[in-house]
N, C-alpha and C positions, 0 to 999 in steps of 0.2 A: 441831266443830259443822258440820252440813251445811246448805246453803241450802235454803229452801222452794221447791221447783220448781213448785209449783202457781201461783205468781204469775207474771205475764207482763211481759216488757219491752215497751216502747212499740211497737216494730216488729211484734212477734208479735201484740199486741192489735189494732193497726191492720189488719193483714192478716186476722186472724180475724173482725174486725167489719166488714170491707169498707169501710174509711175511710182517712183519711190520718193521719200522725203529728201534723200541725198541728192537725187536728180533735181528736185525743185530748188534746193539750196544752191546747187551748182549753177543752175540757170539764173537764179536771182543774183548771185555773186557776179556773174558775167554781164548783168544788165539786160537779160532777155525777158524778164518778167517785171510787171509793175507791182510793187509792194510798198507797204508803209509799216512803220513801227508804232506799237501801241503799248503804253505802260499800264499794267494792272498790279497795283501794289508795288512790290519791289522787283517784279519781273517785267521783262519786255517781250512782247509777242510780235512776230512778223505776220502781217495780214496781206492777203493777195486779192487783187481785183478779180472778179469772176471771169473776165476775158482771158485770164491766164490759162484756163482750161483749153480754150481754142489756140492760144499761143503755143502751148506745149504740143498739141496735136500738129500744128504747122511746123514746129521745130523738128519733131520726130519724122515727119514726112520729108522735110528737106534733108535731114541726115540720111534717110533711107536711100536717097538718090545721089548721095555723095558729097553734100555740102558740109563744111565744118561749122562749128558753132560760131567761130569768128566771122565767117562768110555770111552766116544767117543773121547775125545781130543787126547789122546796118539795114539790111533789107526788111527785116521784121519790124524794126522801129519805124522806118520810113513808111511801110505799109499802114501801120496803125496810126501814124501821125498825118497820113494823107499826102505824103510827099514821094510816093513810089514812082520812080522814073522807069517807065516800061522799056524804053530803048536801052537803058543801062542794064535792066534785068534780063532782057533778051541777050545782050552781049555776054553778061556773066554766065548765063545758062548755056550759051553756045560754047564758051570757053570750058565750062565744066564738062560738057559732052565730049569735047576733044580730049580733055584730060582723062576721062573715064575710058575712052576708046584706046588711048595709049596704054593705060593700065591693063585693059583687056588684051591688047597685043602682047604685053609682057607676060601675062598669065598664060596665054596660048603658047608662047615660046617655052615657058617653064614646063607646061604639060608635055609638049613635044620632047623636050630634053629629058625629062623624067621617064617618059615612055621608052625612049631610046636606051637609057641607062638600065631600066628593068629588063629590056630585051637582051642587052649585053650581059648583064649579070646572070640571067637565066641560061644563056648560051654558055657562059663560063662554067656554070654549075653542071650543065650537061657534059661539057668537055672534060671537066674534072672527074665526074663519075665514070665517064667512058675511059679515061686514062687509068683510073683506079681499077676498073674491071680488066683492062689489058694487063696491068701489073700483076694482078692475081693469077691470071692465066699463064704468065711467064714462069711463075714459081712452081 
């Protein structure tokens, strides 16, 4: 019986998907990738279906726009199993957009507050230097 050479070992998958073995292991543990175990002598190897390259690219794309691995898992598996509900995906994506907008508002507020603090501290520094110069002149 010959081995199925279309399946990839972890190093080959990581290389082709431009990621690390640790990332592949993590995704596999979470059920995001399709893998199988193969015994060779006393060792067990995990082999990955070639579609895992595309899966990893989709996972990274979804993470880049703010989705968590947990959020990605169900949608990804539904997509590959042919059960993707477009209405549900639209709703989830709209909810994610609202969440990201709130985060953006929070970041904008933090930038404004930090800018105000810098202005205040710079003014305090100028006032302190000015006070120091006045004190020198009095002596």
